[in-house]
C-alpha positions as CSV (number, residue, x, y, z in Angstrom):
1,M,0.0,-0.2,0.3
2,K,1.2,3.3,-0.7
3,P,2.1,5.7,2.4
4,R,-0.4,8.0,3.2
5,E,2.5,10.7,2.9
6,A,5.7,11.4,1.7
7,T,7.0,14.2,-0.4
8,P,8.8,14.4,-4.2
9,E,12.4,14.0,-2.6
10,Q,11.6,11.0,-0.2
11,V,10.0,9.2,-3.5
12,R,13.1,10.4,-5.4
13,D,15.2,9.2,-3.3
14,A,13.3,5.6,-2.5
15,N,13.7,4.8,-6.2
16,R,16.7,5.5,-6.3
17,R,18.0,3.3,-3.6
18,F,15.4,0.7,-5.0
19,Y,17.0,1.1,-8.7
20,D,20.7,1.0,-6.9
21,A,19.7,-2.3,-4.9
22,V,18.6,-4.2,-7.9
23,A,20.5,-3.0,-10.7
24,E,22.5,-5.7,-11.7
25,R,19.0,-8.2,-12.2
26,Y,16.6,-5.4,-12.8
27,E,15.4,-7.1,-16.2
28,E,15.3,-10.7,-15.2
29,L,13.5,-10.0,-12.2
30,D,11.1,-7.4,-14.1
31,G,10.3,-10.5,-16.5
32,R,8.8,-9.2,-18.9
33,R,11.8,-7.6,-21.1
34,S,11.4,-10.4,-24.0
35,A,12.3,-10.0,-27.5
36,K,9.0,-10.0,-28.4
37,L,8.5,-7.0,-26.4
38,A,11.5,-5.4,-28.0
39,A,10.4,-6.2,-31.5
40,W,7.2,-4.3,-30.4
41,L,8.9,-1.4,-28.9
42,R,11.1,-1.1,-32.0
43,D,8.5,-0.8,-34.2
44,R,6.7,2.2,-31.7
45,L,10.5,3.8,-31.8
46,A,10.3,3.9,-35.6
47,E,7.1,5.4,-35.8
48,L,8.3,7.9,-33.5
49,R,11.4,8.9,-35.6
50,R,9.1,9.5,-38.4
51,R,7.1,12.1,-36.1
52,A,10.3,13.5,-35.0
53,P,12.4,16.3,-36.8
54,G,16.0,15.3,-35.6
55,G,17.9,12.2,-34.0
56,R,18.5,13.5,-30.9
57,L,16.4,11.1,-28.4
58,L,16.6,11.2,-24.7
59,D,15.5,8.1,-22.9
60,L,14.1,9.4,-19.5
61,G,13.7,6.7,-16.9
62,A,16.6,4.6,-18.3
63,G,17.1,1.8,-16.4
64,R,19.2,-0.7,-18.2
65,G,19.0,0.9,-21.5
66,L,15.9,-1.0,-23.1
67,V,14.2,1.8,-25.2
68,A,17.8,3.0,-26.0
69,R,18.4,-0.5,-27.4
70,C,15.3,-0.9,-29.5
71,A,16.3,2.7,-31.2
72,E,20.0,1.6,-32.3
73,G,19.8,2.8,-36.0
74,L,17.0,4.8,-35.3
75,F,18.2,7.6,-33.9
76,D,21.6,9.3,-34.3
77,V,22.1,10.3,-30.5
78,R,20.7,8.0,-27.5
79,V,21.2,9.6,-24.5
80,G,19.7,7.7,-21.3
81,L,18.8,9.6,-17.5
82,D,18.0,7.8,-14.5
83,V,18.1,9.1,-10.9
84,S,20.0,5.4,-10.4
85,A,24.1,5.8,-11.3
86,R,24.0,1.7,-10.8
87,V,21.1,1.0,-13.0
88,L,22.7,3.4,-15.5
89,A,25.9,2.0,-15.1
90,A,24.8,-2.1,-15.9
91,G,23.0,-1.0,-19.3
92,R,26.1,1.7,-20.3
93,A,26.7,0.2,-23.1
94,A,23.4,1.5,-24.7
95,Y,23.7,4.5,-24.8
96,D,26.0,7.2,-26.2
97,L,25.8,9.3,-23.2
98,A,24.5,8.3,-20.0
99,V,23.4,10.6,-17.0
100,V,22.2,10.8,-13.7
101,G,19.4,13.0,-12.9
102,D,15.7,13.9,-12.2
103,A,12.9,13.9,-14.5
104,G,11.4,17.4,-13.1
105,R,14.7,19.2,-13.7
106,L,16.4,18.1,-16.2
107,P,20.4,19.0,-16.6
108,F,19.9,20.1,-20.4
109,A,19.7,23.5,-22.3
110,D,16.7,24.0,-24.0
111,A,15.8,22.3,-27.2
112,S,18.3,19.7,-26.5
113,F,16.2,16.8,-28.4
114,D,13.6,16.0,-30.9
115,A,12.2,13.0,-29.1
116,V,11.9,11.9,-25.5
117,V,10.8,8.6,-24.8
118,C,9.2,7.5,-20.8
119,F,8.9,3.6,-21.0
120,A,7.1,2.4,-17.5
121,V,8.4,5.4,-15.7
122,L,5.2,7.8,-15.0
123,H,4.5,5.5,-12.0
124,H,7.2,6.1,-10.3
125,L,7.1,9.7,-10.3
126,Y,5.7,11.6,-7.3
127,A,3.7,14.3,-9.8
128,F,3.5,15.3,-13.7
129,D,3.5,18.7,-13.5
130,G,7.6,19.6,-13.4
131,L,7.7,16.6,-16.2
132,A,5.6,18.4,-18.2
133,A,7.2,21.9,-18.1
134,E,10.6,20.2,-18.9
135,M,8.8,18.6,-21.5
136,A,7.9,21.7,-23.1
137,R,11.8,23.3,-22.4
138,V,13.9,20.6,-23.6
139,L,12.2,19.1,-26.4
140,A,13.0,20.9,-29.9
141,P,10.0,22.6,-32.3
142,G,7.9,19.9,-33.4
143,G,9.5,17.1,-30.6
144,V,7.9,14.6,-29.4
145,F,7.4,13.0,-26.5
146,Y,6.0,9.4,-26.0
147,S,5.4,7.3,-22.7
148,D,4.3,4.0,-22.6
149,H,3.3,0.9,-19.9
150,D,2.1,2.6,-17.2
151,L,-1.1,1.2,-15.1
152,D,-3.7,3.8,-16.3
153,A,-6.0,4.6,-13.1
154,A,-9.5,4.0,-14.9
155,F,-8.2,0.6,-15.3
156,Y,-7.2,0.0,-11.6
157,R,-10.5,1.5,-10.5
158,R,-12.6,-0.9,-13.0
159,F,-10.6,-3.9,-11.9
160,R,-9.6,-3.1,-8.7
161,P,-11.0,-6.6,-6.7
162,L,-8.9,-8.6,-9.8
163,L,-5.9,-6.9,-9.6
164,A,-5.5,-7.4,-5.8
165,V,-6.0,-11.1,-6.4
166,H,-3.1,-10.7,-9.7
167,R,-0.6,-8.9,-7.2
168,W,-1.0,-11.1,-4.1
169,L,-0.2,-14.4,-6.5
170,H,2.5,-12.6,-8.1
171,N,3.7,-10.4,-5.3
172,A,6.5,-8.4,-7.0
173,R,7.2,-6.3,-3.6
174,A,8.4,-10.0,-2.3
175,K,10.4,-10.6,-5.1
176,Y,12.6,-7.4,-5.1
177,R,12.8,-8.4,-1.3
178,R,14.4,-11.5,-1.4
179,A,16.6,-10.5,-4.4
180,S,17.9,-7.6,-2.3
181,R,18.3,-7.3,1.2
182,E,18.9,-3.4,1.0
183,V,15.1,-3.5,-0.6
184,T,12.5,-2.9,2.3
185,G,8.5,-3.3,2.2
186,E,8.3,0.8,2.4
187,M,11.1,1.6,-0.4
188,Y,9.0,-0.5,-2.8
189,D,6.2,1.4,-1.8
190,L,7.2,4.8,-2.3
191,A,9.0,3.5,-5.3
192,E,5.7,2.6,-7.4
193,W,4.4,5.6,-5.9
194,H,1.4,5.6,-8.3
195,G,0.4,1.8,-7.8
196,R,-2.8,2.2,-8.3
197,G,-2.4,3.6,-11.7
198,V,-1.4,6.8,-13.1
199,D,-4.5,9.4,-13.9
200,S,-3.6,9.5,-17.6
201,A,-6.5,12.4,-17.7
202,E,-4.6,14.6,-15.7
203,V,-1.2,14.2,-17.4
204,V,-3.0,15.1,-20.5
205,R,-4.4,18.1,-19.3
206,L,-0.5,19.1,-18.0
207,F,1.0,18.6,-21.5
208,R,-1.6,20.6,-23.2
209,Q,-1.3,23.4,-20.9
210,A,2.6,23.1,-21.6
211,G,1.4,23.6,-25.7
212,F,1.4,20.6,-26.3
213,S,-1.2,18.6,-28.8
214,V,-1.9,14.6,-27.0
215,E,-2.9,11.5,-28.4
216,T,-3.6,8.3,-26.1
217,R,-4.0,4.9,-26.9
218,F,-4.8,2.1,-24.0
219,H,-3.8,-1.8,-24.9
220,W,-2.9,-5.1,-23.0
221,F,0.4,-5.4,-25.0
222,G,3.7,-6.9,-23.4
223,L,2.1,-8.4,-20.2
224,G,2.9,-11.6,-21.0
225,R,2.3,-14.4,-23.8
226,T,-1.6,-14.9,-22.6
227,T,-3.0,-11.7,-23.0
228,D,-1.0,-10.5,-25.7
229,R,-2.4,-13.7,-27.9
230,L,-6.0,-12.6,-26.5
231,F,-5.5,-9.3,-26.7
232,G,-2.8,-8.6,-29.4
233,D,-2.3,-4.7,-29.6
234,K,-5.4,-3.5,-30.2
235,G,-6.3,-0.4,-28.7
236,R,-9.2,-0.2,-26.3
237,R,-11.3,2.4,-24.6
238,R,-10.0,4.1,-21.3
239,G,-10.3,1.2,-18.5
240,W,-10.9,-1.5,-20.5
241,A,-6.8,-2.1,-21.1
242,P,-4.5,-1.7,-18.6
243,L,-1.6,0.4,-20.1
244,V,-1.9,3.7,-21.3
245,A,0.1,5.0,-23.9
246,I,0.8,9.0,-24.5
247,T,2.3,10.9,-27.5
248,S,2.5,14.6,-27.3
249,A,4.5,16.7,-29.9
250,R,5.3,20.2,-29.7
251,G,3.9,22.9,-31.8
252,I,2.2,19.9,-33.9
253,D,-1.9,20.0,-34.2
254,W,-3.2,16.7,-35.0
Protein backbone atom coordinates (compact mmCIF):
# COMPACT_ATOMS: atom_id res chain seq x y z
CA MET A 1 0.00 0.00 0.00
CA LYS A 2 1.08 3.57 -0.70
CA PRO A 3 2.24 5.42 2.43
CA ARG A 4 -0.34 8.02 3.39
CA GLU A 5 2.15 10.88 3.21
CA ALA A 6 5.45 11.40 1.47
CA THR A 7 7.43 14.20 -0.12
CA PRO A 8 8.71 14.32 -3.71
CA GLU A 9 12.23 13.98 -2.31
CA GLN A 10 11.32 10.80 -0.43
CA VAL A 11 9.79 9.25 -3.56
CA ARG A 12 12.81 10.19 -5.67
CA ASP A 13 15.23 8.86 -3.04
CA ALA A 14 13.29 5.58 -2.74
CA ASN A 15 13.52 5.09 -6.50
CA ARG A 16 17.25 5.78 -6.45
CA ARG A 17 17.89 3.34 -3.60
CA PHE A 18 15.60 0.68 -5.07
CA TYR A 19 17.23 0.68 -8.51
CA ASP A 20 20.69 0.91 -7.01
CA ALA A 21 19.86 -2.25 -5.05
CA VAL A 22 18.56 -4.31 -8.00
CA ALA A 23 20.57 -2.74 -10.85
CA GLU A 24 22.39 -5.85 -12.04
CA ARG A 25 19.28 -8.07 -12.02
CA TYR A 26 16.48 -5.64 -12.79
CA GLU A 27 15.44 -6.87 -16.24
CA GLU A 28 15.63 -10.51 -15.10
CA LEU A 29 13.52 -9.74 -12.03
CA ASP A 30 10.99 -7.69 -14.00
CA GLY A 31 10.43 -10.68 -16.26
CA ARG A 32 8.68 -8.84 -19.10
CA ARG A 33 11.66 -7.66 -21.17
CA SER A 34 11.17 -10.29 -23.86
CA ALA A 35 12.43 -10.31 -27.46
CA LYS A 36 8.80 -9.95 -28.59
CA LEU A 37 8.34 -6.84 -26.46
CA ALA A 38 11.63 -5.42 -27.77
CA ALA A 39 10.52 -5.93 -31.39
CA TRP A 40 7.17 -4.27 -30.66
CA LEU A 41 8.89 -1.34 -28.93
CA ARG A 42 11.30 -0.89 -31.83
CA ASP A 43 8.31 -0.54 -34.17
CA ARG A 44 6.88 2.16 -31.88
CA LEU A 45 10.25 3.95 -31.85
CA ALA A 46 10.52 3.77 -35.64
CA GLU A 47 7.11 5.46 -35.86
CA LEU A 48 8.28 8.06 -33.34
CA ARG A 49 11.40 8.73 -35.42
CA ARG A 50 9.23 9.40 -38.47
CA ARG A 51 7.29 11.99 -36.48
CA ALA A 52 10.26 13.60 -34.75
CA PRO A 53 12.14 16.32 -36.68
CA GLY A 54 15.67 15.11 -35.86
CA GLY A 55 17.75 12.31 -34.42
CA ARG A 56 18.40 13.32 -30.81
CA LEU A 57 16.70 10.93 -28.34
CA LEU A 58 16.40 11.19 -24.56
CA ASP A 59 15.54 7.93 -22.79
CA LEU A 60 14.02 9.26 -19.56
CA GLY A 61 14.02 6.87 -16.60
CA ALA A 62 16.32 4.76 -18.71
CA GLY A 63 17.15 1.90 -16.36
CA ARG A 64 19.23 -0.80 -18.05
CA GLY A 65 18.67 0.74 -21.49
CA LEU A 66 15.79 -1.18 -23.08
CA VAL A 67 14.58 1.85 -25.04
CA ALA A 68 18.07 2.88 -26.14
CA ARG A 69 18.88 -0.66 -27.31
CA CYS A 70 15.66 -0.82 -29.30
CA ALA A 71 16.41 2.61 -30.80
CA GLU A 72 19.84 1.62 -32.13
CA GLY A 73 20.17 2.74 -35.74
CA LEU A 74 16.99 4.82 -35.57
CA PHE A 75 18.38 7.85 -33.73
CA ASP A 76 21.74 9.56 -34.19
CA VAL A 77 22.30 10.29 -30.48
CA ARG A 78 20.82 8.29 -27.60
CA VAL A 79 21.06 9.84 -24.14
CA GLY A 80 19.95 7.87 -21.08
CA LEU A 81 18.89 9.62 -17.88
CA ASP A 82 18.01 7.91 -14.62
CA VAL A 83 17.97 8.76 -10.92
CA SER A 84 20.08 5.63 -10.20
CA ALA A 85 23.76 5.75 -11.15
CA ARG A 86 24.10 1.99 -10.64
CA VAL A 87 21.31 0.98 -13.01
CA LEU A 88 22.69 3.37 -15.64
CA ALA A 89 26.14 1.87 -15.25
CA ALA A 90 24.68 -1.63 -15.67
CA GLY A 91 23.27 -0.62 -19.07
CA ARG A 92 25.97 1.83 -20.09
CA ALA A 93 26.72 0.14 -23.43
CA ALA A 94 23.25 1.10 -24.70
CA TYR A 95 23.88 4.87 -24.60
CA ASP A 96 25.99 7.45 -26.31
CA LEU A 97 25.77 9.40 -23.05
CA ALA A 98 24.46 8.38 -19.61
CA VAL A 99 23.37 11.10 -17.17
CA VAL A 100 22.20 10.86 -13.56
CA GLY A 101 19.34 13.26 -12.96
CA ASP A 102 15.74 14.01 -11.99
CA ALA A 103 12.89 14.01 -14.52
CA GLY A 104 11.46 17.17 -12.98
CA ARG A 105 14.73 19.16 -13.23
CA LEU A 106 16.64 18.01 -16.29
CA PRO A 107 20.32 18.99 -16.65
CA PHE A 108 20.01 19.86 -20.34
CA ALA A 109 19.79 23.06 -22.36
CA ASP A 110 16.59 24.24 -24.00
CA ALA A 111 15.61 22.41 -27.23
CA SER A 112 18.23 19.69 -26.67
CA PHE A 113 16.16 16.78 -28.01
CA ASP A 114 13.86 15.83 -30.85
CA ALA A 115 12.23 12.92 -29.02
CA VAL A 116 11.86 11.91 -25.37
CA VAL A 117 10.70 8.42 -24.35
CA CYS A 118 9.46 7.23 -20.94
CA PHE A 119 8.84 3.49 -20.84
CA ALA A 120 7.14 2.24 -17.64
CA VAL A 121 8.34 5.37 -15.83
CA LEU A 122 5.37 7.63 -15.01
CA HIS A 123 4.16 5.49 -12.11
CA HIS A 124 7.48 6.11 -10.35
CA LEU A 125 7.12 9.91 -10.39
CA TYR A 126 5.58 11.83 -7.51
CA ALA A 127 3.79 14.30 -9.82
CA PHE A 128 3.71 15.25 -13.50
CA ASP A 129 3.67 19.06 -13.63
CA GLY A 130 7.47 19.29 -13.56
CA LEU A 131 7.72 16.64 -16.28
CA ALA A 132 5.37 18.50 -18.62
CA ALA A 133 7.21 21.78 -18.05
CA GLU A 134 10.60 20.17 -18.69
CA MET A 135 9.37 18.48 -21.86
CA ALA A 136 8.20 21.87 -23.17
CA ARG A 137 11.68 23.23 -22.41
CA VAL A 138 14.05 20.48 -23.64
CA LEU A 139 12.15 19.39 -26.75
CA ALA A 140 12.91 21.24 -29.96
CA PRO A 141 9.97 22.73 -31.92
CA GLY A 142 8.06 19.81 -33.39
CA GLY A 143 9.62 17.45 -30.86
CA VAL A 144 7.67 14.45 -29.60
CA PHE A 145 7.24 12.94 -26.13
CA TYR A 146 6.19 9.28 -25.96
CA SER A 147 5.28 7.38 -22.80
CA ASP A 148 3.99 3.80 -22.55
CA HIS A 149 3.52 0.78 -20.29
CA ASP A 150 2.15 2.47 -17.18
CA LEU A 151 -1.01 1.20 -15.48
CA ASP A 152 -3.91 3.57 -16.06
CA ALA A 153 -5.90 4.59 -12.99
CA ALA A 154 -9.28 4.07 -14.71
CA PHE A 155 -8.45 0.41 -15.33
CA TYR A 156 -7.30 -0.01 -11.74
CA ARG A 157 -10.56 1.43 -10.40
CA ARG A 158 -12.69 -0.77 -12.67
CA PHE A 159 -10.84 -4.03 -11.95
CA ARG A 160 -9.44 -3.38 -8.49
CA PRO A 161 -10.56 -6.70 -6.92
CA LEU A 162 -9.08 -8.76 -9.78
CA LEU A 163 -5.85 -6.76 -9.70
CA ALA A 164 -5.61 -7.33 -5.95
CA VAL A 165 -5.77 -11.10 -6.53
CA HIS A 166 -3.19 -10.88 -9.33
CA ARG A 167 -0.81 -8.88 -7.15
CA TRP A 168 -1.28 -11.27 -4.25
CA LEU A 169 -0.42 -14.24 -6.46
CA HIS A 170 2.64 -12.63 -8.07
CA ASN A 171 3.78 -10.56 -5.07
CA ALA A 172 6.43 -8.43 -6.82
CA ARG A 173 7.13 -6.66 -3.55
CA ALA A 174 8.30 -9.89 -1.91
CA LYS A 175 10.27 -10.92 -5.01
CA TYR A 176 12.36 -7.77 -4.97
CA ARG A 177 12.88 -8.00 -1.22
CA ARG A 178 14.21 -11.52 -1.65
CA ALA A 179 16.51 -10.33 -4.41
CA SER A 180 18.20 -7.69 -2.25
CA ARG A 181 18.31 -7.18 1.49
CA GLU A 182 18.63 -3.44 0.80
CA VAL A 183 15.02 -3.33 -0.47
CA THR A 184 12.47 -2.64 2.24
CA GLY A 185 8.71 -2.73 2.00
CA GLU A 186 8.48 1.02 2.52
CA MET A 187 11.10 1.65 -0.16
CA TYR A 188 9.22 -0.50 -2.68
CA ASP A 189 5.89 1.19 -1.95
CA LEU A 190 7.41 4.67 -2.32
CA ALA A 191 9.16 3.72 -5.56
CA GLU A 192 5.85 2.38 -6.92
CA TRP A 193 4.17 5.66 -5.98
CA HIS A 194 1.32 5.34 -8.48
CA GLY A 195 0.68 1.68 -7.76
CA ARG A 196 -3.04 2.39 -8.15
CA GLY A 197 -2.47 3.66 -11.65
CA VAL A 198 -1.46 6.86 -13.38
CA ASP A 199 -4.22 9.43 -13.89
CA SER A 200 -3.71 9.72 -17.65
CA ALA A 201 -6.35 12.46 -17.90
CA GLU A 202 -4.27 14.61 -15.53
CA VAL A 203 -1.11 13.95 -17.57
CA VAL A 204 -2.93 14.92 -20.77
CA ARG A 205 -4.25 18.12 -19.14
CA LEU A 206 -0.77 19.18 -17.99
CA PHE A 207 0.81 18.53 -21.39
CA ARG A 208 -1.92 20.46 -23.18
CA GLN A 209 -1.44 23.34 -20.78
CA ALA A 210 2.27 23.24 -21.67
CA GLY A 211 1.44 23.67 -25.35
CA PHE A 212 1.40 20.08 -26.63
CA SER A 213 -1.03 18.24 -28.86
CA VAL A 214 -1.74 14.90 -27.15
CA GLU A 215 -2.90 11.45 -28.22
CA THR A 216 -3.68 8.59 -25.83
CA ARG A 217 -4.03 4.89 -26.50
CA PHE A 218 -4.98 2.07 -24.11
CA HIS A 219 -3.79 -1.47 -24.75
CA TRP A 220 -2.68 -4.81 -23.29
CA PHE A 221 0.45 -5.63 -25.28
CA GLY A 222 3.63 -6.70 -23.49
CA LEU A 223 2.25 -8.00 -20.20
CA GLY A 224 2.63 -11.69 -21.03
CA ARG A 225 2.07 -14.41 -23.62
CA THR A 226 -1.52 -15.10 -22.64
CA THR A 227 -2.73 -11.50 -22.79
CA ASP A 228 -0.72 -10.91 -25.98
CA ARG A 229 -2.58 -13.81 -27.61
CA LEU A 230 -5.98 -12.76 -26.26
CA PHE A 231 -5.80 -9.03 -26.89
CA GLY A 232 -2.83 -8.40 -29.17
CA ASP A 233 -1.94 -4.77 -29.80
CA LYS A 234 -5.48 -3.59 -30.44
CA GLY A 235 -6.44 -0.27 -28.85
CA ARG A 236 -9.26 -0.24 -26.29
CA ARG A 237 -11.42 2.33 -24.56
CA ARG A 238 -10.03 3.87 -21.39
CA GLY A 239 -10.83 1.66 -18.42
CA TRP A 240 -10.83 -1.53 -20.50
CA ALA A 241 -7.08 -1.91 -20.98
CA PRO A 242 -4.39 -1.61 -18.32
CA LEU A 243 -1.62 0.14 -20.23
CA VAL A 244 -1.68 3.76 -21.32
CA ALA A 245 0.42 5.19 -24.16
CA ILE A 246 0.70 8.98 -24.35
CA THR A 247 2.18 10.74 -27.37
CA SER A 248 2.59 14.50 -27.21
CA ALA A 249 3.96 16.82 -29.90
CA ARG A 250 5.18 20.35 -29.36
CA GLY A 251 3.92 22.87 -31.88
CA ILE A 252 2.08 20.33 -34.08
CA ASP A 253 -1.69 19.86 -34.40
CA TRP A 254 -2.79 16.27 -35.02
